[in-house]
PDB file of N, CA, C and O in Angstrom:
ATOM      1  N   MET A   1       9.562  -5.722  13.660  1.00  0.00           N
ATOM      2  CA  MET A   1      10.370  -4.788  12.923  1.00  0.00           C
ATOM      3  C   MET A   1      11.766  -4.661  13.675  1.00  0.00           C
ATOM      4  O   MET A   1      11.891  -4.679  14.899  1.00  0.00           O
ATOM      5  N   SER A   2      12.716  -4.540  12.822  1.00  0.00           N
ATOM      6  CA  SER A   2      14.092  -4.558  13.338  1.00  0.00           C
ATOM      7  C   SER A   2      14.455  -3.231  14.098  1.00  0.00           C
ATOM      8  O   SER A   2      13.750  -2.229  13.978  1.00  0.00           O
ATOM      9  N   ARG A   3      15.489  -3.257  14.819  1.00  0.00           N
ATOM     10  CA  ARG A   3      15.801  -2.027  15.620  1.00  0.00           C
ATOM     11  C   ARG A   3      16.234  -0.999  14.601  1.00  0.00           C
ATOM     12  O   ARG A   3      15.963   0.173  14.864  1.00  0.00           O
ATOM     13  N   LYS A   4      16.857  -1.265  13.497  1.00  0.00           N
ATOM     14  CA  LYS A   4      17.202  -0.300  12.513  1.00  0.00           C
ATOM     15  C   LYS A   4      15.880   0.379  11.927  1.00  0.00           C
ATOM     16  O   LYS A   4      15.821   1.603  11.817  1.00  0.00           O
ATOM     17  N   ALA A   5      14.916  -0.377  11.588  1.00  0.00           N
ATOM     18  CA  ALA A   5      13.767   0.083  11.092  1.00  0.00           C
ATOM     19  C   ALA A   5      12.988   1.071  12.202  1.00  0.00           C
ATOM     20  O   ALA A   5      12.504   2.160  11.890  1.00  0.00           O
ATOM     21  N   LYS A   6      12.957   0.592  13.342  1.00  0.00           N
ATOM     22  CA  LYS A   6      12.407   1.505  14.405  1.00  0.00           C
ATOM     23  C   LYS A   6      13.072   2.658  14.634  1.00  0.00           C
ATOM     24  O   LYS A   6      12.428   3.673  14.900  1.00  0.00           O
ATOM     25  N   ALA A   7      14.500   2.680  14.563  1.00  0.00           N
ATOM     26  CA  ALA A   7      15.290   3.880  14.672  1.00  0.00           C
ATOM     27  C   ALA A   7      15.025   4.815  13.592  1.00  0.00           C
ATOM     28  O   ALA A   7      14.994   6.028  13.800  1.00  0.00           O
ATOM     29  N   GLY A   8      14.810   4.244  12.316  1.00  0.00           N
ATOM     30  CA  GLY A   8      14.523   5.013  11.159  1.00  0.00           C
ATOM     31  C   GLY A   8      13.220   5.815  11.118  1.00  0.00           C
ATOM     32  O   GLY A   8      13.081   6.722  10.296  1.00  0.00           O
ATOM     33  N   ILE A   9      12.265   5.493  11.993  1.00  0.00           N
ATOM     34  CA  ILE A   9      11.030   6.138  12.102  1.00  0.00           C
ATOM     35  C   ILE A   9      11.200   7.546  12.468  1.00  0.00           C
ATOM     36  O   ILE A   9      10.564   8.420  11.880  1.00  0.00           O
ATOM     37  N   GLY A  10      12.005   7.803  13.385  1.00  0.00           N
ATOM     38  CA  GLY A  10      12.199   9.135  14.034  1.00  0.00           C
ATOM     39  C   GLY A  10      13.285   9.915  13.401  1.00  0.00           C
ATOM     40  O   GLY A  10      13.776  10.868  14.008  1.00  0.00           O
ATOM     41  N   THR A  11      13.717   9.556  12.152  1.00  0.00           N
ATOM     42  CA  THR A  11      14.860  10.341  11.553  1.00  0.00           C
ATOM     43  C   THR A  11      14.336  11.481  10.682  1.00  0.00           C
ATOM     44  O   THR A  11      15.126  12.281  10.180  1.00  0.00           O
ATOM     45  N   GLY A  12      12.951  11.574  10.485  1.00  0.00           N
ATOM     46  CA  GLY A  12      12.486  12.528   9.544  1.00  0.00           C
ATOM     47  C   GLY A  12      12.710  12.382   8.191  1.00  0.00           C
ATOM     48  O   GLY A  12      12.487  11.288   7.673  1.00  0.00           O
ATOM     49  N   ASN A  13      13.190  13.475   7.419  1.00  0.00           N
ATOM     50  CA  ASN A  13      13.496  13.484   6.081  1.00  0.00           C
ATOM     51  C   ASN A  13      15.034  13.381   5.836  1.00  0.00           C
ATOM     52  O   ASN A  13      15.527  13.893   4.831  1.00  0.00           O
ATOM     53  N   ASP A  14      15.702  12.795   6.650  1.00  0.00           N
ATOM     54  CA  ASP A  14      17.104  12.544   6.438  1.00  0.00           C
ATOM     55  C   ASP A  14      17.513  11.591   5.332  1.00  0.00           C
ATOM     56  O   ASP A  14      17.491  10.381   5.557  1.00  0.00           O
ATOM     57  N   PRO A  15      17.832  11.996   4.317  1.00  0.00           N
ATOM     58  CA  PRO A  15      18.047  11.095   3.023  1.00  0.00           C
ATOM     59  C   PRO A  15      19.251  10.146   3.296  1.00  0.00           C
ATOM     60  O   PRO A  15      19.422   9.187   2.542  1.00  0.00           O
ATOM     61  N   SER A  16      20.062  10.362   4.303  1.00  0.00           N
ATOM     62  CA  SER A  16      21.153   9.526   4.587  1.00  0.00           C
ATOM     63  C   SER A  16      20.794   8.172   5.239  1.00  0.00           C
ATOM     64  O   SER A  16      21.586   7.246   5.414  1.00  0.00           O
ATOM     65  N   LYS A  17      19.542   8.192   5.557  1.00  0.00           N
ATOM     66  CA  LYS A  17      19.113   6.841   6.364  1.00  0.00           C
ATOM     67  C   LYS A  17      18.239   6.024   5.443  1.00  0.00           C
ATOM     68  O   LYS A  17      17.120   6.487   5.222  1.00  0.00           O
ATOM     69  N   PRO A  18      18.554   4.933   4.896  1.00  0.00           N
ATOM     70  CA  PRO A  18      17.922   4.181   4.037  1.00  0.00           C
ATOM     71  C   PRO A  18      16.632   3.595   4.568  1.00  0.00           C
ATOM     72  O   PRO A  18      15.642   3.373   3.871  1.00  0.00           O
ATOM     73  N   GLU A  19      16.742   3.353   5.932  1.00  0.00           N
ATOM     74  CA  GLU A  19      15.461   2.736   6.497  1.00  0.00           C
ATOM     75  C   GLU A  19      14.348   3.733   6.685  1.00  0.00           C
ATOM     76  O   GLU A  19      13.189   3.319   6.711  1.00  0.00           O
ATOM     77  N   ALA A  20      14.636   5.129   6.829  1.00  0.00           N
ATOM     78  CA  ALA A  20      13.726   6.169   6.922  1.00  0.00           C
ATOM     79  C   ALA A  20      13.078   6.250   5.519  1.00  0.00           C
ATOM     80  O   ALA A  20      11.858   6.305   5.364  1.00  0.00           O
ATOM     81  N   ALA A  21      14.047   6.253   4.427  1.00  0.00           N
ATOM     82  CA  ALA A  21      13.585   6.409   3.043  1.00  0.00           C
ATOM     83  C   ALA A  21      12.686   5.383   2.735  1.00  0.00           C
ATOM     84  O   ALA A  21      11.657   5.667   2.122  1.00  0.00           O
ATOM     85  N   PHE A  22      12.937   4.173   3.086  1.00  0.00           N
ATOM     86  CA  PHE A  22      11.956   2.981   2.747  1.00  0.00           C
ATOM     87  C   PHE A  22      10.714   3.162   3.405  1.00  0.00           C
ATOM     88  O   PHE A  22       9.702   2.876   2.765  1.00  0.00           O
ATOM     89  N   LEU A  23      10.595   3.608   4.632  1.00  0.00           N
ATOM     90  CA  LEU A  23       9.395   3.818   5.417  1.00  0.00           C
ATOM     91  C   LEU A  23       8.508   4.797   4.774  1.00  0.00           C
ATOM     92  O   LEU A  23       7.297   4.621   4.644  1.00  0.00           O
ATOM     93  N   ARG A  24       9.226   5.954   4.332  1.00  0.00           N
ATOM     94  CA  ARG A  24       8.499   7.117   3.748  1.00  0.00           C
ATOM     95  C   ARG A  24       7.920   6.507   2.367  1.00  0.00           C
ATOM     96  O   ARG A  24       6.743   6.717   2.074  1.00  0.00           O
ATOM     97  N   ALA A  25       8.658   5.841   1.627  1.00  0.00           N
ATOM     98  CA  ALA A  25       8.087   5.353   0.355  1.00  0.00           C
ATOM     99  C   ALA A  25       7.180   4.340   0.508  1.00  0.00           C
ATOM    100  O   ALA A  25       6.414   4.183  -0.443  1.00  0.00           O
ATOM    101  N   LYS A  26       7.045   3.536   1.546  1.00  0.00           N
ATOM    102  CA  LYS A  26       6.178   2.460   1.878  1.00  0.00           C
ATOM    103  C   LYS A  26       4.863   3.287   2.246  1.00  0.00           C
ATOM    104  O   LYS A  26       3.811   2.944   1.708  1.00  0.00           O
ATOM    105  N   LYS A  27       4.871   4.264   3.060  1.00  0.00           N
ATOM    106  CA  LYS A  27       3.827   5.044   3.512  1.00  0.00           C
ATOM    107  C   LYS A  27       3.047   5.728   2.246  1.00  0.00           C
ATOM    108  O   LYS A  27       1.836   5.651   2.036  1.00  0.00           O
ATOM    109  N   LYS A  28       3.943   6.363   1.512  1.00  0.00           N
ATOM    110  CA  LYS A  28       3.406   7.119   0.313  1.00  0.00           C
ATOM    111  C   LYS A  28       2.693   6.048  -0.673  1.00  0.00           C
ATOM    112  O   LYS A  28       1.645   6.345  -1.246  1.00  0.00           O
ATOM    113  N   MET A  29       3.288   4.844  -0.833  1.00  0.00           N
ATOM    114  CA  MET A  29       2.698   4.015  -1.753  1.00  0.00           C
ATOM    115  C   MET A  29       1.361   3.503  -1.175  1.00  0.00           C
ATOM    116  O   MET A  29       0.449   3.274  -1.970  1.00  0.00           O
ATOM    117  N   LYS A  30       1.168   3.302   0.172  1.00  0.00           N
ATOM    118  CA  LYS A  30      -0.093   3.003   0.759  1.00  0.00           C
ATOM    119  C   LYS A  30      -1.043   4.108   0.470  1.00  0.00           C
ATOM    120  O   LYS A  30      -2.176   3.894   0.039  1.00  0.00           O
ATOM    121  N   GLU A  31      -0.584   5.248   0.704  1.00  0.00           N
ATOM    122  CA  GLU A  31      -1.641   6.442   0.570  1.00  0.00           C
ATOM    123  C   GLU A  31      -2.091   6.517  -0.981  1.00  0.00           C
ATOM    124  O   GLU A  31      -3.266   6.743  -1.273  1.00  0.00           O
ATOM    125  N   GLN A  32      -1.177   6.332  -1.876  1.00  0.00           N
ATOM    126  CA  GLN A  32      -1.670   6.296  -3.213  1.00  0.00           C
ATOM    127  C   GLN A  32      -2.507   5.202  -3.616  1.00  0.00           C
ATOM    128  O   GLN A  32      -3.425   5.385  -4.415  1.00  0.00           O
ATOM    129  N   MET A  33      -2.241   4.013  -3.091  1.00  0.00           N
ATOM    130  CA  MET A  33      -3.217   2.955  -3.338  1.00  0.00           C
ATOM    131  C   MET A  33      -4.558   3.138  -2.722  1.00  0.00           C
ATOM    132  O   MET A  33      -5.551   2.807  -3.369  1.00  0.00           O
ATOM    133  N   ASP A  34      -4.678   3.665  -1.459  1.00  0.00           N
ATOM    134  CA  ASP A  34      -5.850   3.931  -0.962  1.00  0.00           C
ATOM    135  C   ASP A  34      -6.607   4.996  -1.745  1.00  0.00           C
ATOM    136  O   ASP A  34      -7.821   4.857  -1.887  1.00  0.00           O
ATOM    137  N   GLU A  35      -5.995   6.022  -2.249  1.00  0.00           N
ATOM    138  CA  GLU A  35      -6.539   6.973  -3.092  1.00  0.00           C
ATOM    139  C   GLU A  35      -7.144   6.371  -4.324  1.00  0.00           C
ATOM    140  O   GLU A  35      -8.234   6.760  -4.745  1.00  0.00           O
ATOM    141  N   ALA A  36      -6.376   5.328  -4.968  1.00  0.00           N
ATOM    142  CA  ALA A  36      -6.774   4.796  -6.063  1.00  0.00           C
ATOM    143  C   ALA A  36      -8.017   4.043  -5.950  1.00  0.00           C
ATOM    144  O   ALA A  36      -8.845   4.009  -6.860  1.00  0.00           O
ATOM    145  N   TRP A  37      -8.168   3.353  -4.673  1.00  0.00           N
ATOM    146  CA  TRP A  37      -9.298   2.499  -4.523  1.00  0.00           C
ATOM    147  C   TRP A  37     -10.517   3.445  -4.296  1.00  0.00           C
ATOM    148  O   TRP A  37     -11.589   3.152  -4.825  1.00  0.00           O
ATOM    149  N   ARG A  38     -10.403   4.532  -3.557  1.00  0.00           N
ATOM    150  CA  ARG A  38     -11.444   5.412  -3.308  1.00  0.00           C
ATOM    151  C   ARG A  38     -11.872   5.987  -4.595  1.00  0.00           C
ATOM    152  O   ARG A  38     -13.077   6.186  -4.749  1.00  0.00           O
ATOM    153  N   ASP A  39     -11.022   6.290  -5.569  1.00  0.00           N
ATOM    154  CA  ASP A  39     -11.244   6.847  -6.884  1.00  0.00           C
ATOM    155  C   ASP A  39     -12.181   5.835  -7.626  1.00  0.00           C
ATOM    156  O   ASP A  39     -13.246   6.192  -8.130  1.00  0.00           O
ATOM    157  N   PHE A  40     -11.734   4.601  -7.660  1.00  0.00           N
ATOM    158  CA  PHE A  40     -12.279   3.510  -8.310  1.00  0.00           C
ATOM    159  C   PHE A  40     -13.827   3.399  -7.913  1.00  0.00           C
ATOM    160  O   PHE A  40     -14.746   3.443  -8.730  1.00  0.00           O
ATOM    161  N   PHE A  41     -13.975   3.240  -6.466  1.00  0.00           N
ATOM    162  CA  PHE A  41     -15.257   2.982  -6.125  1.00  0.00           C
ATOM    163  C   PHE A  41     -16.288   4.352  -6.223  1.00  0.00           C
ATOM    164  O   PHE A  41     -17.513   4.236  -6.202  1.00  0.00           O
ATOM    165  N   GLU A  42     -15.708   5.424  -6.312  1.00  0.00           N
ATOM    166  CA  GLU A  42     -16.516   6.650  -6.629  1.00  0.00           C
ATOM    167  C   GLU A  42     -17.011   6.672  -8.003  1.00  0.00           C
ATOM    168  O   GLU A  42     -18.145   7.069  -8.272  1.00  0.00           O
ATOM    169  N   LYS A  43     -16.150   6.239  -8.909  1.00  0.00           N
ATOM    170  CA  LYS A  43     -16.485   6.061 -10.286  1.00  0.00           C
ATOM    171  C   LYS A  43     -17.349   4.926 -10.610  1.00  0.00           C
ATOM    172  O   LYS A  43     -18.069   4.959 -11.608  1.00  0.00           O
ATOM    173  N   ASN A  44     -17.312   3.886  -9.787  1.00  0.00           N
ATOM    174  CA  ASN A  44     -18.073   2.811 -10.023  1.00  0.00           C
ATOM    175  C   ASN A  44     -18.853   2.462  -8.865  1.00  0.00           C
ATOM    176  O   ASN A  44     -18.564   1.500  -8.154  1.00  0.00           O
ATOM    177  N   PRO A  45     -19.904   3.274  -8.644  1.00  0.00           N
ATOM    178  CA  PRO A  45     -20.731   3.018  -7.254  1.00  0.00           C
ATOM    179  C   PRO A  45     -21.598   1.740  -7.300  1.00  0.00           C
ATOM    180  O   PRO A  45     -22.071   1.264  -6.267  1.00  0.00           O
ATOM    181  N   ALA A  46     -21.786   1.219  -8.464  1.00  0.00           N
ATOM    182  CA  ALA A  46     -22.548  -0.200  -8.493  1.00  0.00           C
ATOM    183  C   ALA A  46     -21.546  -1.338  -8.045  1.00  0.00           C
ATOM    184  O   ALA A  46     -21.996  -2.432  -7.704  1.00  0.00           O
ATOM    185  N   MET A  47     -20.280  -1.099  -8.045  1.00  0.00           N
ATOM    186  CA  MET A  47     -19.430  -2.319  -7.676  1.00  0.00           C
ATOM    187  C   MET A  47     -19.277  -2.335  -6.142  1.00  0.00           C
ATOM    188  O   MET A  47     -19.112  -1.361  -5.408  1.00  0.00           O
ATOM    189  N   ASN A  48     -19.366  -3.654  -5.801  1.00  0.00           N
ATOM    190  CA  ASN A  48     -19.361  -3.758  -4.278  1.00  0.00           C
ATOM    191  C   ASN A  48     -17.858  -4.285  -3.940  1.00  0.00           C
ATOM    192  O   ASN A  48     -17.314  -5.225  -4.519  1.00  0.00           O
ATOM    193  N   GLU A  49     -17.314  -3.538  -2.939  1.00  0.00           N
ATOM    194  CA  GLU A  49     -16.045  -3.819  -2.534  1.00  0.00           C
ATOM    195  C   GLU A  49     -15.609  -5.072  -2.344  1.00  0.00           C
ATOM    196  O   GLU A  49     -14.531  -5.464  -2.790  1.00  0.00           O
ATOM    197  N   GLU A  50     -16.493  -5.865  -1.603  1.00  0.00           N
ATOM    198  CA  GLU A  50     -16.275  -7.345  -1.284  1.00  0.00           C
ATOM    199  C   GLU A  50     -16.182  -8.082  -2.636  1.00  0.00           C
ATOM    200  O   GLU A  50     -15.257  -8.878  -2.797  1.00  0.00           O
ATOM    201  N   ASP A  51     -17.108  -7.862  -3.648  1.00  0.00           N
ATOM    202  CA  ASP A  51     -17.001  -8.605  -4.893  1.00  0.00           C
ATOM    203  C   ASP A  51     -15.583  -8.461  -5.718  1.00  0.00           C
ATOM    204  O   ASP A  51     -14.985  -9.370  -6.293  1.00  0.00           O
ATOM    205  N   VAL A  52     -15.191  -7.027  -5.618  1.00  0.00           N
ATOM    206  CA  VAL A  52     -14.037  -6.643  -6.290  1.00  0.00           C
ATOM    207  C   VAL A  52     -12.868  -7.329  -5.688  1.00  0.00           C
ATOM    208  O   VAL A  52     -12.034  -7.870  -6.414  1.00  0.00           O
ATOM    209  N   ARG A  53     -12.775  -7.333  -4.484  1.00  0.00           N
ATOM    210  CA  ARG A  53     -11.622  -7.953  -3.840  1.00  0.00           C
ATOM    211  C   ARG A  53     -11.603  -9.339  -3.850  1.00  0.00           C
ATOM    212  O   ARG A  53     -10.518  -9.921  -3.834  1.00  0.00           O
ATOM    213  N   ARG A  54     -12.865 -10.078  -3.880  1.00  0.00           N
ATOM    214  CA  ARG A  54     -12.815 -11.472  -4.147  1.00  0.00           C
ATOM    215  C   ARG A  54     -12.407 -11.825  -5.473  1.00  0.00           C
ATOM    216  O   ARG A  54     -11.607 -12.756  -5.564  1.00  0.00           O
ATOM    217  N   ARG A  55     -12.882 -11.146  -6.731  1.00  0.00           N
ATOM    218  CA  ARG A  55     -12.453 -11.403  -7.923  1.00  0.00           C
ATOM    219  C   ARG A  55     -10.812 -11.170  -8.036  1.00  0.00           C
ATOM    220  O   ARG A  55     -10.151 -11.962  -8.708  1.00  0.00           O
ATOM    221  N   ILE A  56     -10.275 -10.225  -7.459  1.00  0.00           N
ATOM    222  CA  ILE A  56      -8.878  -9.899  -7.524  1.00  0.00           C
ATOM    223  C   ILE A  56      -7.993 -11.225  -6.825  1.00  0.00           C
ATOM    224  O   ILE A  56      -6.968 -11.726  -7.287  1.00  0.00           O
ATOM    225  N   GLU A  57      -8.605 -11.555  -5.777  1.00  0.00           N
ATOM    226  CA  GLU A  57      -7.950 -12.661  -5.012  1.00  0.00           C
ATOM    227  C   GLU A  57      -7.997 -13.927  -5.899  1.00  0.00           C
ATOM    228  O   GLU A  57      -7.040 -14.699  -5.954  1.00  0.00           O
ATOM    229  N   LYS A  58      -9.109 -14.109  -6.573  1.00  0.00           N
ATOM    230  CA  LYS A  58      -9.349 -15.385  -7.446  1.00  0.00           C
ATOM    231  C   LYS A  58      -8.339 -15.310  -8.635  1.00  0.00           C
ATOM    232  O   LYS A  58      -7.826 -16.344  -9.061  1.00  0.00           O
ATOM    233  N   ARG A  59      -8.052 -14.078  -9.175  1.00  0.00           N
ATOM    234  CA  ARG A  59      -7.163 -13.797 -10.261  1.00  0.00           C
ATOM    235  C   ARG A  59      -5.676 -14.143  -9.860  1.00  0.00           C
ATOM    236  O   ARG A  59      -4.878 -14.749 -10.576  1.00  0.00           O
ATOM    237  N   LEU A  60      -5.454 -13.679  -8.659  1.00  0.00           N
ATOM    238  CA  LEU A  60      -4.032 -13.748  -8.040  1.00  0.00           C
ATOM    239  C   LEU A  60      -3.749 -15.255  -7.726  1.00  0.00           C
ATOM    240  O   LEU A  60      -2.630 -15.719  -7.947  1.00  0.00           O
ATOM    241  N   ARG A  61      -4.835 -16.075  -7.173  1.00  0.00           N
ATOM    242  CA  ARG A  61      -4.652 -17.503  -6.950  1.00  0.00           C
ATOM    243  C   ARG A  61      -4.431 -18.224  -8.423  1.00  0.00           C
ATOM    244  O   ARG A  61      -3.607 -19.133  -8.523  1.00  0.00           O
ATOM    245  N   LYS A  62      -5.116 -17.828  -9.431  1.00  0.00           N
ATOM    246  CA  LYS A  62      -4.883 -18.424 -10.694  1.00  0.00           C
ATOM    247  C   LYS A  62      -3.490 -18.201 -11.357  1.00  0.00           C
ATOM    248  O   LYS A  62      -3.009 -19.043 -12.116  1.00  0.00           O
ATOM    249  N   LYS A  63      -2.841 -16.997 -11.032  1.00  0.00           N
ATOM    250  CA  LYS A  63      -1.500 -16.776 -11.568  1.00  0.00           C
ATOM    251  C   LYS A  63      -0.573 -17.460 -10.750  1.00  0.00           C
ATOM    252  O   LYS A  63       0.539 -17.720 -11.211  1.00  0.00           O
ATOM    253  N   GLN A  64      -0.925 -17.838  -9.421  1.00  0.00           N
ATOM    254  CA  GLN A  64       0.168 -18.445  -8.541  1.00  0.00           C
ATOM    255  C   GLN A  64       0.284 -19.909  -9.089  1.00  0.00           C
ATOM    256  O   GLN A  64       1.345 -20.510  -8.921  1.00  0.00           O
ATOM    257  N   LYS A  65      -0.743 -20.497  -9.725  1.00  0.00           N
ATOM    258  CA  LYS A  65      -0.741 -21.872 -10.088  1.00  0.00           C
ATOM    259  C   LYS A  65       0.308 -22.168 -11.254  1.00  0.00           C
ATOM    260  O   LYS A  65       0.439 -23.312 -11.691  1.00  0.00           O
TER     261      LYS A  65
END
């Protein structure tokens, strides 16, 4: 992590700091993805997390080719 990014962590909600805004957006996106995964597995209890992740990785590898 660069010095600018490290310095941005402590800036709070200061919108004048693009590094801080990026880190807040990244954190919020991760929280939203975690919530989406939890929701998916709650609604599909028969799905095994390992199997789902394996299928997603397989699809991603196909798209890269």
